[in-house]
N, C-alpha and C positions, 0 to 999 in steps of 0.2 A: 530121355537120353538112351535108355535101354532099347527103345523101339528103333532109334537111329542106328545103334550098333547092330541090332538084328537085321535091319534092312541092308546095312553096308556089308554084313557077313554073307547075305544071300546073293550078293553080286558076283561072287566067285572067289578067285585066288586072293587070300587074305594077305599074303606077303607083299603084294604089289598094289593093294587096295588102300589108297590114301584116306578115303572116307572112313573105312573101318579103323585104321590105325589112329587117326585123329580122334574119332568119337570114343574109341576104347581108352585112349589116354585121358580124355576129358572125363569119362566115367570114373576112372581111377582117382582123378583129382577131387571129384565130388565125394566119392567114398571116403577119401582121406580127410576131407573137411568135416564130414558128418561124424567120423570117429573122434576127431579133435573136439568138436562141439559137445558130443555126448560125454566125453571124459571131463571136459570143463564143467559141464552142468553137474556131474556127479561130485566134483570137488568144490563146488561153489557153496558159499555160505552167505547169508544175509547179515550184514553188520547193523545191528539195532542201535538206535539212538540212545545215548545215556546222558542224563542231566549233568554228569560230571565232566562232560566234554565242553560245556558252555564256556565261552570266552577264550578257548584255545583251539588251535588248528589240529584236527585229526581227520582220519578217513571219513569222507562224506560231507565235510565242511564246505560251505560256500564262503569264498574269501574275496574281498575287494582290496586291491593293492595299488600303490602308486610308485612309479620309479623316480629317479633323480630329475628327469626332464618333465615331470608332471603328467605323464601318460598313466591313465587309470584303466585297470582291467578287473573284471569280475569273473569268477569261474568256480566250479565245484571240483573237488578232488575225489576221483573215482578210480575203479580198477581199470586195468588195461583194456579189457574187452568192452568197457562201457563208453569209451571215448569216441568211437566211430560214429559219424553222423551227427555229432554234437559240436557246436562251436564254442560252447561255454563249459567245457569239461577238460580237465588235464589228468593224466595218469599219475597214480600214487608213486610211480617209479621215475617220474620226470625230475630234472634238477630243481625246478621251481617248487614242486610239492615237497621234495626232500628238505629243501631249505626252510620251508614254512612250517613243517611239522613241529608241534608242541609250542609254537610261538603264540603270543597274545596280541590283542589290538594295541597299536602304538609301537610294537616292536619292529625292528628292521631285520630283514633277511638278506644275506648275501648269496646270490645265485651264481654258481660257477658252472659254465658250460665250456666245451672244448674251444669255442670261438671267443668268448668274453666273460667278464665278471660284471654283474650289475647288482645294485642295491634297491630293494623294494620295501616300502613301508606298508604295514598292514593297517588298513583303514577300518575294516569291519569284518567280523566273523559271524556267521549264522548257520543254523542247521534247519533242514526241512524235516519236521517231525511227522513220521508216518505211522 
């Protein structure tokens, strides 16, 4: 990207150079994202598995749930930055995860969203021990 900006700058007047302006903007976006990721990494912590978590829903749990209509879903409760690119993960900040926290197998959780309210029964809870 820096090579593109340098090339565009060499074309002449920067005030009317669309290539330069676009690539310079793109470079700022990349720099902003890198700063965000560095800050996130500095503040990140690994949440270790604890045997005391067994049988209850906490961060890192895999949960299998069923709604009133019999639809079954399985997913892992993870941090916001971990959900991207995964079909079987939900954010700890989601309404579903918030409703499930501290519940046990067989419990029902009422999930309230801006659009609707639904009830989910917890069928299974497990943890991947690393």
